[in-house]
C-alpha positions as CSV (number, residue, x, y, z in Angstrom):
1,X,0.0,0.0,0.0
2,X,1.3,3.4,-1.0
3,X,1.6,6.2,1.6
4,X,-0.3,9.3,0.6
5,X,1.2,12.6,1.5
6,X,-1.0,15.7,1.4
7,X,1.1,18.7,0.5
8,X,-0.1,22.2,1.6
9,X,-1.8,24.3,-1.0
10,X,-0.1,27.4,-2.4
11,X,-2.6,29.4,-0.3
12,X,-1.6,27.6,2.9
13,X,2.1,27.9,2.1
14,X,1.8,31.7,1.4
15,X,-0.2,32.2,4.6
16,X,2.5,30.4,6.6
17,X,5.3,32.4,5.0
18,X,3.4,35.7,5.6
19,X,2.8,34.8,9.3
20,X,6.5,34.1,9.7
21,X,7.1,37.6,8.3
22,X,4.5,39.3,10.5
23,X,2.1,39.9,7.5
24,X,-1.7,39.6,7.5
25,X,-3.2,40.0,4.1
26,X,-6.7,41.1,3.1
27,X,-8.6,38.2,1.4
28,X,-10.3,40.6,-1.0
29,X,-7.9,43.4,-1.9
30,X,-4.2,43.9,-2.4
31,X,-3.8,45.4,1.1
32,X,-2.1,43.9,4.1
33,X,-1.0,44.6,7.7
34,X,2.7,44.6,8.2
35,X,3.3,44.1,12.0
36,X,6.4,45.2,13.8
37,X,8.5,42.3,14.9
38,X,8.1,43.3,18.5
39,X,5.8,45.3,20.7
40,X,6.7,48.4,22.7
41,X,6.2,48.0,26.4
42,X,4.8,51.2,28.0
43,X,4.2,51.9,31.7
44,X,0.6,50.8,31.6
45,X,0.2,48.9,28.4
46,X,1.9,46.9,25.6
47,X,1.8,48.9,22.4
48,X,1.7,47.1,19.0
49,X,2.7,49.1,16.0
50,X,1.7,48.1,12.4
51,X,1.6,49.6,8.9
52,X,-1.3,49.3,6.5
53,X,0.2,48.5,3.2
54,X,-0.9,48.3,-0.5
55,X,0.6,48.1,-4.0
56,X,0.8,51.3,-6.0
57,X,0.2,51.6,-9.7
58,X,3.8,50.8,-10.4
59,X,3.5,47.6,-8.4
60,X,5.7,48.9,-5.5
61,X,4.8,48.5,-1.9
62,X,3.2,51.6,-0.4
63,X,2.5,52.4,3.2
64,X,-1.0,54.0,3.7
65,X,-0.7,54.6,7.4
66,X,0.8,53.4,10.7
67,X,-1.4,52.4,13.7
68,X,-0.3,52.0,17.3
69,X,-2.7,50.1,19.4
70,X,-3.0,48.4,22.8
71,X,-2.0,44.7,22.2
72,X,-4.2,43.3,25.0
73,X,-7.2,45.2,23.8
74,X,-6.7,43.8,20.3
75,X,-6.5,40.3,21.7
76,X,-9.7,40.8,23.8
77,X,-11.6,42.1,20.8
78,X,-10.5,39.2,18.5
79,X,-11.6,36.7,21.2
80,X,-15.0,38.3,21.4
81,X,-15.8,38.2,17.7
82,X,-18.3,35.5,17.1
83,X,-17.8,32.9,14.4
84,X,-20.2,32.9,11.5
85,X,-20.5,29.8,9.2
86,X,-20.4,30.8,5.6
């Protein structure tokens, strides 16, 4: 009997590579979040800085803006978002 090996799809492979590079891509547009590789510890909170990125008309990376948010608040919000079956 032959052993069947399931290889990850290109989608799964790209998502894994992106995660290793602190990138979270939009599923519908050519925009993504580029996270900093570390957070900044403040006196009261842990700040997380990230850039909202896109591709310009010349196919170059372009930063739209930078956001600095409270890391713990982001985690709490994500945990509270309910799952919806599609």
